[in-house]
C-alpha positions as CSV (number, residue, x, y, z in Angstrom):
1,M,0.0,0.0,-0.1
2,S,1.3,3.4,-0.9
3,N,2.1,6.1,1.8
4,N,-0.6,8.6,0.7
5,T,-3.1,5.7,0.3
6,T,-2.5,4.9,3.9
7,V,-3.3,8.4,4.9
8,D,-6.4,8.6,2.8
9,A,-7.6,5.3,4.2
10,A,-6.9,6.5,7.8
11,S,-8.9,9.6,7.1
12,N,-12.0,7.4,6.1
13,Q,-11.4,5.3,9.2
14,V,-11.9,8.4,11.4
15,G,-15.0,9.5,9.5
16,Y,-13.4,12.2,7.4
17,E,-12.4,12.5,3.8
18,D,-9.6,15.0,3.0
19,H,-11.5,17.0,0.3
20,V,-11.1,20.7,-0.5
21,P,-14.2,22.2,-2.3
22,L,-13.9,23.1,-5.9
23,K,-14.8,26.8,-5.3
24,A,-12.0,27.0,-2.7
25,K,-9.6,25.5,-5.2
26,F,-10.7,28.1,-7.8
27,G,-10.3,30.9,-5.2
28,F,-6.8,29.8,-4.5
29,G,-6.3,29.8,-8.2
30,F,-7.6,33.3,-8.7
31,G,-5.3,34.6,-5.8
32,S,-2.3,32.7,-7.2
33,A,-3.0,34.2,-10.7
34,G,-3.2,37.7,-9.5
35,N,-0.1,37.4,-7.3
36,A,1.9,35.6,-10.0
37,I,1.2,38.4,-12.6
38,L,2.1,41.2,-10.3
39,S,5.3,39.5,-9.0
40,A,6.5,37.8,-12.0
41,I,6.4,41.0,-14.1
42,G,6.9,43.5,-11.3
43,L,10.0,41.8,-9.8
44,G,11.1,40.0,-12.8
45,T,10.7,42.5,-15.9
46,I,12.0,45.4,-13.9
47,D,15.6,44.8,-14.8
48,V,15.0,44.3,-18.5
49,Y,12.7,47.4,-18.6
50,Y,15.3,49.8,-16.8
51,I,18.2,48.5,-18.9
52,K,16.6,48.5,-22.3
53,V,14.1,51.5,-22.0
54,Y,16.1,53.8,-19.9
55,G,19.6,52.7,-20.3
56,A,20.3,51.7,-16.6
57,N,23.7,50.3,-15.6
58,P,23.4,46.4,-15.1
59,S,26.1,46.4,-12.5
60,L,24.3,49.0,-10.4
61,L,21.1,47.2,-10.7
62,A,22.9,44.0,-9.5
63,W,24.0,45.9,-6.4
64,S,20.5,47.0,-5.9
65,W,19.4,43.3,-5.7
66,M,22.1,42.6,-3.2
67,L,21.2,45.6,-0.9
68,F,17.6,44.6,-1.2
69,I,18.5,41.2,0.6
70,A,18.7,43.1,4.0
71,W,15.1,44.1,3.7
72,N,14.0,40.7,2.6
73,M,15.6,39.2,5.6
74,I,13.4,41.3,7.9
75,N,10.0,41.8,6.3
76,D,9.2,38.2,5.4
77,P,9.5,36.5,8.8
78,L,7.9,39.5,10.5
79,I,4.9,39.6,8.2
80,G,4.5,35.8,8.5
81,I,4.4,35.8,12.3
82,I,2.0,38.7,12.3
83,Q,-0.3,36.8,9.9
84,D,-0.1,33.7,12.2
85,R,-1.1,35.9,15.2
86,T,-3.9,37.7,13.3
87,K,-7.4,37.1,14.6
88,T,-10.4,38.7,12.8
89,R,-14.0,37.9,11.9
90,W,-12.8,37.1,8.3
91,G,-9.9,34.7,9.4
92,R,-6.2,35.0,9.6
93,R,-5.4,35.0,5.9
94,I,-8.5,36.6,4.1
95,P,-8.0,40.2,5.4
96,Y,-4.5,40.4,3.8
97,L,-5.9,39.4,0.4
98,R,-9.0,41.6,0.5
99,F,-7.5,44.7,1.8
100,G,-3.9,44.4,0.5
101,A,-5.0,44.0,-3.2
102,I,-5.2,47.8,-3.8
103,P,-1.8,48.9,-2.4
104,Y,-0.2,45.9,-4.0
105,T,-1.7,47.0,-7.4
106,L,-0.7,50.6,-7.0
107,S,3.0,49.8,-6.1
108,F,3.2,47.5,-9.1
109,I,2.0,50.3,-11.5
110,L,4.5,52.7,-10.0
111,V,7.3,50.5,-11.0
112,W,7.0,51.4,-14.6
113,F,7.1,55.2,-14.2
114,P,10.5,56.0,-12.6
115,F,10.7,59.4,-11.1
116,M,14.5,59.6,-11.2
117,Q,16.6,59.4,-14.2
118,G,20.4,58.9,-14.8
119,E,22.5,56.0,-13.6
120,I,22.2,56.9,-9.9
121,G,18.6,57.9,-10.2
122,L,17.5,54.7,-11.8
123,F,19.5,52.6,-9.3
124,L,17.8,54.4,-6.4
125,N,14.3,54.2,-8.0
126,H,15.0,50.4,-8.7
127,L,16.0,49.9,-5.0
128,L,13.0,51.8,-3.7
129,M,10.4,49.9,-5.8
130,L,11.9,46.7,-4.8
131,F,11.5,47.5,-1.3
132,V,7.8,48.7,-1.7
133,L,6.5,46.1,-4.2
134,D,8.1,43.2,-2.4
135,T,6.5,44.2,0.9
136,F,3.1,43.7,-0.6
137,F,4.2,40.7,-2.6
138,S,5.3,39.1,0.8
139,M,2.0,40.0,2.3
140,V,0.0,38.1,-0.3
141,G,2.8,35.5,-1.4
142,L,3.3,34.1,2.1
143,I,-0.5,33.3,2.1
144,T,-0.6,31.6,-1.3
145,F,2.6,29.8,-0.5
146,G,1.3,28.3,2.7
147,L,-2.4,27.9,2.1
148,P,-2.3,24.3,0.4
149,A,-0.8,22.9,3.7
150,E,-3.7,24.6,5.6
151,M,-6.4,23.7,3.1
152,A,-5.5,20.0,3.0
153,I,-3.5,17.4,5.0
154,T,-2.7,14.6,2.5
155,A,0.1,15.1,0.0
156,K,-2.4,14.0,-2.7
157,E,-5.1,16.6,-1.8
158,R,-2.4,19.3,-1.3
159,T,-1.0,18.5,-4.8
160,K,-4.6,19.0,-6.2
161,V,-4.8,22.4,-4.6
162,A,-1.2,23.3,-5.7
163,V,-2.0,22.2,-9.2
164,F,-4.8,24.8,-9.3
165,G,-2.4,27.4,-7.9
166,F,0.2,26.4,-10.5
167,A,-2.3,26.3,-13.4
168,F,-3.6,29.7,-12.6
169,G,-0.2,31.1,-11.4
170,A,1.5,30.0,-14.6
171,S,-0.4,32.9,-16.1
172,G,2.3,35.2,-14.6
173,I,5.1,33.6,-16.4
174,I,3.1,33.1,-19.6
175,V,2.1,36.8,-19.7
176,R,5.6,37.9,-18.9
177,F,7.0,35.5,-21.7
178,I,4.6,37.1,-24.2
179,M,5.0,40.7,-23.1
180,E,8.8,41.0,-22.9
181,P,9.5,39.8,-26.5
182,L,6.4,41.7,-27.8
183,F,7.3,45.1,-26.1
184,L,10.9,45.0,-25.0
185,A,12.9,42.8,-27.5
186,G,15.0,44.4,-30.2
187,E,16.3,48.0,-30.5
188,N,15.3,50.9,-28.2
189,P,11.7,49.8,-27.2
190,P,9.4,52.8,-26.5
191,P,7.9,52.9,-22.9
192,L,4.4,53.9,-23.5
193,P,2.8,50.7,-25.1
194,F,4.4,48.6,-22.3
195,Q,3.3,51.1,-19.5
196,I,-0.4,50.9,-20.8
197,T,-0.4,47.2,-21.0
198,V,1.1,46.5,-17.6
199,T,-1.2,49.0,-16.0
200,I,-4.3,47.1,-17.3
201,F,-2.8,43.8,-16.2
202,G,-2.1,45.3,-12.8
203,I,-5.7,46.3,-12.2
204,L,-7.0,42.9,-13.4
205,S,-4.6,41.1,-11.1
206,G,-5.6,43.2,-8.1
207,L,-9.3,42.3,-8.8
208,L,-8.4,38.5,-8.9
209,I,-6.7,38.8,-5.5
210,F,-9.7,40.7,-4.1
211,V,-12.2,38.1,-5.5
212,S,-10.1,35.2,-4.1
213,S,-10.6,36.4,-0.6
214,Y,-14.4,35.4,-0.8
215,Y,-13.6,31.8,-1.8
216,I,-10.6,30.4,0.0
217,K,-10.9,28.1,2.8
218,E,-9.2,28.4,6.2
219,N,-9.0,26.2,9.3
220,L,-11.0,28.5,11.6
221,Y,-10.0,26.7,14.8
222,T,-6.4,28.0,14.4
223,Q,-7.5,31.4,15.6
224,R,-8.4,30.1,19.0
225,E,-4.9,28.6,19.5
226,E,-2.4,30.8,21.4
227,A,0.4,31.7,19.1
228,F,4.1,31.8,19.8
229,G,5.9,35.1,20.3
230,F,8.3,36.4,17.8
231,V,11.5,34.9,19.2
232,K,10.1,31.6,20.0
233,S,8.5,31.4,16.5
234,I,11.8,31.8,15.0
235,T,13.8,29.5,17.3
236,E,11.1,26.6,17.0
237,T,11.2,26.9,13.2
238,F,15.1,26.6,13.1
239,K,14.8,23.5,15.4
240,N,12.8,21.7,12.6
241,R,15.6,19.7,11.0
242,P,13.6,18.3,8.0
243,F,12.6,22.0,7.3
244,L,16.2,23.1,7.1
245,I,17.1,20.2,4.8
246,I,14.0,21.1,2.5
247,E,15.2,24.7,2.6
248,V,18.5,23.9,1.1
249,A,16.8,22.2,-1.8
250,I,14.2,25.0,-2.2
251,F,17.0,27.7,-2.1
252,F,18.7,26.3,-5.1
253,M,15.4,25.4,-6.9
254,V,14.7,29.2,-6.6
255,I,18.1,30.2,-8.0
256,M,17.6,27.8,-11.0
257,S,14.0,28.8,-11.8
258,E,14.6,32.6,-11.3
259,T,17.7,32.3,-13.6
260,I,15.6,30.8,-16.4
261,V,12.6,33.1,-16.0
262,N,14.6,36.4,-15.6
263,G,17.2,35.4,-18.4
264,F,14.4,34.5,-21.0
265,I,14.6,37.8,-22.8
266,Y,18.4,37.5,-23.2
267,L,18.0,34.0,-24.6
268,Y,15.5,35.5,-27.1
269,D,17.8,38.3,-28.1
270,Y,21.2,36.6,-28.0
271,V,20.9,32.7,-28.1
272,L,17.8,31.4,-29.8
273,S,16.2,32.3,-33.1
274,F,12.6,31.6,-33.7
275,S,10.6,30.9,-36.9
276,G,7.2,29.6,-37.8
277,L,8.4,26.0,-37.3
278,S,9.5,27.0,-33.8
279,V,5.8,27.7,-32.9
280,V,4.8,24.2,-34.1
281,F,7.6,22.6,-32.0
282,L,6.6,24.8,-29.0
283,V,2.9,23.8,-29.2
284,I,3.6,20.0,-29.6
285,G,6.1,20.3,-26.6
286,L,3.5,22.0,-24.5
287,I,0.9,19.4,-25.2
288,I,3.3,16.5,-24.5
289,L,4.4,18.4,-21.2
290,V,0.8,18.6,-20.0
291,F,0.2,14.9,-20.4
292,L,3.6,14.0,-18.8
293,I,2.8,16.2,-15.8
294,I,-0.6,14.5,-15.4
295,W,1.0,11.1,-15.7
296,I,3.7,11.8,-13.1
297,N,1.2,13.3,-10.8
298,K,-0.8,10.0,-10.9
299,K,2.6,8.3,-9.7
300,M,2.6,10.4,-6.6
301,D,1.0,7.8,-4.4
302,S,3.6,5.1,-5.4
303,W,6.7,7.3,-5.8
304,G,6.3,10.0,-3.2
305,L,7.3,13.6,-3.2
306,K,10.9,12.9,-2.6
307,K,11.4,10.6,-5.6
308,V,9.3,12.8,-7.9
309,L,11.5,15.9,-7.2
310,I,14.7,14.0,-7.5
311,I,13.5,12.6,-10.9
312,S,12.4,16.1,-11.9
313,G,15.9,17.4,-11.2
314,L,17.5,14.7,-13.3
315,I,15.2,15.4,-16.1
316,A,15.9,19.1,-16.0
317,M,19.7,18.6,-15.8
318,V,19.7,16.5,-19.0
319,G,17.9,19.4,-20.7
320,F,20.4,22.0,-19.5
321,I,23.4,19.8,-20.7
322,W,21.9,19.3,-24.1
323,V,21.2,23.2,-24.5
324,F,24.8,23.9,-23.4
325,F,26.5,21.7,-25.8
326,V,24.2,22.8,-28.7
327,G,25.1,26.3,-28.0
328,L,28.8,25.4,-27.6
329,A,28.8,23.7,-30.9
330,S,26.9,26.6,-32.7
331,K,29.1,29.4,-31.2
332,S,26.3,32.0,-32.1
333,K,22.5,32.2,-32.1
334,F,20.9,29.0,-33.1
335,P,17.4,27.9,-34.2
336,F,15.0,27.0,-31.4
337,E,14.3,23.6,-33.0
338,M,17.9,22.5,-32.4
339,G,17.5,23.0,-28.7
340,A,13.8,22.0,-28.5
341,F,14.6,18.6,-26.9
342,G,16.6,20.0,-24.1
343,I,14.2,23.0,-23.6
344,A,11.3,20.5,-23.3
345,L,13.1,18.6,-20.6
346,I,14.0,21.8,-18.7
347,G,10.4,22.9,-18.9
348,L,9.1,19.6,-17.5
349,G,11.6,19.6,-14.7
350,M,10.8,23.3,-13.8
351,F,7.1,22.9,-13.8
352,L,7.3,19.8,-11.6
353,Y,9.5,21.7,-9.1
354,M,7.0,24.6,-9.1
355,I,4.0,22.3,-8.5
356,Y,5.5,20.3,-5.8
357,Q,7.3,23.0,-3.7
358,A,4.2,23.8,-1.7
359,P,3.4,20.1,-0.8
360,L,7.0,19.6,0.1
361,M,7.0,22.7,2.5
362,G,3.6,21.2,3.8
363,E,5.4,18.2,5.0
364,A,7.8,20.2,6.9
365,I,4.9,22.2,8.5
366,D,3.2,19.0,9.5
367,Y,6.3,17.9,11.2
368,D,6.4,21.2,13.1
369,E,2.9,20.8,14.2
370,F,3.6,17.3,15.4
371,R,6.5,18.8,17.5
372,T,4.9,22.0,18.8
373,G,1.1,21.4,18.5
374,K,0.8,24.7,16.6
375,R,-0.2,25.3,12.9
376,R,2.2,28.0,11.6
377,E,1.9,28.3,7.8
378,S,2.6,31.9,7.5
379,T,5.6,31.7,9.9
380,Y,7.2,28.9,7.8
381,A,6.4,30.9,4.6
382,G,8.0,33.9,6.1
383,V,11.2,32.1,7.3
384,N,11.3,30.3,3.9
385,A,11.3,33.7,2.3
386,L,14.0,34.8,4.8
387,I,16.1,32.0,3.5
388,T,15.1,31.9,-0.2
389,K,14.4,35.5,-1.2
390,P,18.2,36.1,-1.2
391,A,18.3,33.4,-3.9
392,I,16.1,35.6,-6.0
393,S,18.6,38.4,-5.6
394,I,21.5,36.1,-6.2
395,A,19.9,34.9,-9.5
396,H,19.2,38.4,-10.7
397,A,22.6,39.6,-9.7
398,S,24.4,36.6,-11.3
399,I,22.8,37.2,-14.7
400,L,23.7,40.9,-14.6
401,W,27.3,40.3,-13.4
402,I,27.9,37.7,-16.0
403,L,26.6,39.9,-18.7
404,G,29.0,42.5,-17.5
405,I,32.0,40.1,-17.3
406,F,31.3,38.9,-20.9
407,G,31.3,42.5,-22.3
408,F,27.7,43.7,-22.3
409,Q,27.6,47.4,-23.0
410,K,24.8,49.5,-21.5
411,G,22.8,51.7,-23.9
412,V,24.0,49.7,-26.9
413,P,21.3,47.9,-29.0
414,V,21.4,44.1,-29.4
415,S,23.0,44.1,-32.8
416,G,25.8,46.3,-31.5
417,Q,26.8,44.0,-28.5
418,P,30.1,41.9,-28.8
419,P,29.8,38.2,-29.7
420,T,31.0,37.3,-26.2
421,V,27.6,38.1,-24.9
422,F,26.2,35.0,-26.4
423,T,28.7,33.0,-24.4
424,G,27.8,34.8,-21.2
425,V,24.1,34.2,-21.7
426,L,24.6,30.5,-22.5
427,I,26.8,30.0,-19.3
428,A,24.3,31.9,-17.1
429,M,21.3,29.9,-18.4
430,T,22.8,26.4,-18.3
431,I,25.9,26.1,-16.0
432,I,24.4,27.9,-13.0
433,P,21.1,25.7,-13.2
434,I,23.1,22.6,-13.5
435,I,25.0,23.4,-10.3
436,C,21.8,24.2,-8.5
437,I,20.1,21.0,-9.5
438,S,23.0,18.9,-8.3
439,I,22.8,20.5,-4.8
440,V,19.0,20.1,-4.8
441,I,19.2,16.3,-5.5
442,I,21.8,15.9,-2.8
443,A,19.7,17.9,-0.3
444,L,16.6,16.0,-1.1
445,S,18.3,12.6,-0.5
446,F,18.6,13.5,3.2
447,N,14.9,14.3,3.7
448,P,13.6,12.0,6.4
449,L,9.9,12.7,5.9
450,E,8.9,9.5,4.3
451,G,7.9,6.0,5.1
452,K,5.3,4.2,7.4
453,D,6.4,6.1,10.8
454,W,5.9,9.5,9.2
455,Q,2.5,8.4,7.7
456,A,1.4,7.3,11.1
457,K,2.3,10.8,12.5
458,K,0.3,12.4,9.7
459,R,-2.6,10.2,10.5
460,H,-2.5,11.4,14.1
461,L,-2.3,15.1,12.9
462,Q,-5.4,14.4,10.8
463,E,-7.4,13.1,13.8
464,E,-6.3,16.1,15.9
465,H,-7.5,18.5,13.2
466,M,-10.8,17.0,13.2
467,K,-11.0,17.0,16.9
468,K,-10.0,20.7,17.0
469,E,-12.4,21.7,14.2
470,K,-15.3,19.8,16.0
471,E,-14.5,21.6,19.3
472,F,-14.5,25.0,17.6
473,L,-17.7,24.4,15.9
474,E,-19.3,23.3,19.2
475,S,-18.0,26.3,20.9
476,L,-19.5,28.5,18.2
477,K,-22.8,26.7,18.6
478,K,-22.9,27.5,22.3
479,E,-21.9,31.1,21.8
480,L,-24.8,31.6,19.3
481,G,-27.2,30.0,21.8
């Protein structure tokens, strides 16, 4: 019998089926979509926009990302702990989605209208907008990151919730991958068409986040529990050994995925050439990708999270190696079709990583609840951000520094850049991810949260959740007379 089947059978034995309502899954999907668009474009395209439209210095922007780490190390854990201590008539999570949507949207729109010019002015504007936008991103992102673990208890049901989040959240990457080549590729792109488009997308995304607050599901009993103080929350989190192991893996997953997503426009400009045939390859690849993800998801019960993620890493690594050697042999821009096989493997590995990150973190949160008796999704999301947000800065800075090392010249159009920029982009987009994946696989091999003993503990947690929810509902019934 598989691990998750054991948990599902146990849930039936105690009279409870782990099932998240469809409207709650859609609500989670809406919130994930809005957050993904605002963060993927706002915190991702900002570098390309400032460099190509306003001629910002890539090295200064790299330093902006490194200075930004200091704020990231403070705001995410702080916001996470505050959210876990929140008690309102709407719940712990819902108010941040409902009332945070407007300032989040406004900060996103302001990114595209820098009020300072020149190298230093753009650097300061870039740094300020990272601080402001990321604060609201953290407020919403910590919730969407941790909700699958609160909405469900089994890895199977959490994966279903995470798939909704990923399917809707993929819109952020898709919109970005369409908008960057459409508005920012090539020589001297004008700002106005891009500014109008992102403003429209920003407003729509804010509406999605607002609407999601009326449909997501929370465990209401958690508001009645006494929360840890700030110091104890942090210390108890770092006592969770499986969490620290998982964090090593997620840290390097983030560097890998951020490198690919943020370097896409440079691949488009300097490494890959596209034609009508490329579109055919891309569509066929996406269709095959969807079926493979569905097939692998069905293997979750028998393989388990750990094995699925290790296999995902190996698949992506083969893809990166393929693209690197094709580029090495070509020595210049090459057709998309030549790298299609490797790119498909990279896409499959990356998508699986994105889907299963939340269920993987859910396992660590379950282990914490077993140890402490507290349910602390936002605290863990905050500490996760404390550790992994620097990975985002490292990924951005690495690309920008490598471009500088290989001769990228600011203010010079694509056609005027030296041939060495091709080599720099190729190295940044393949060698860095290969190193990251190797570390991820090694870290995951040490993850102890698997086997019959762990499933017995999860069964106990499930019974405790039912007990607490029942006690909470009974207390509400008494209060209402």
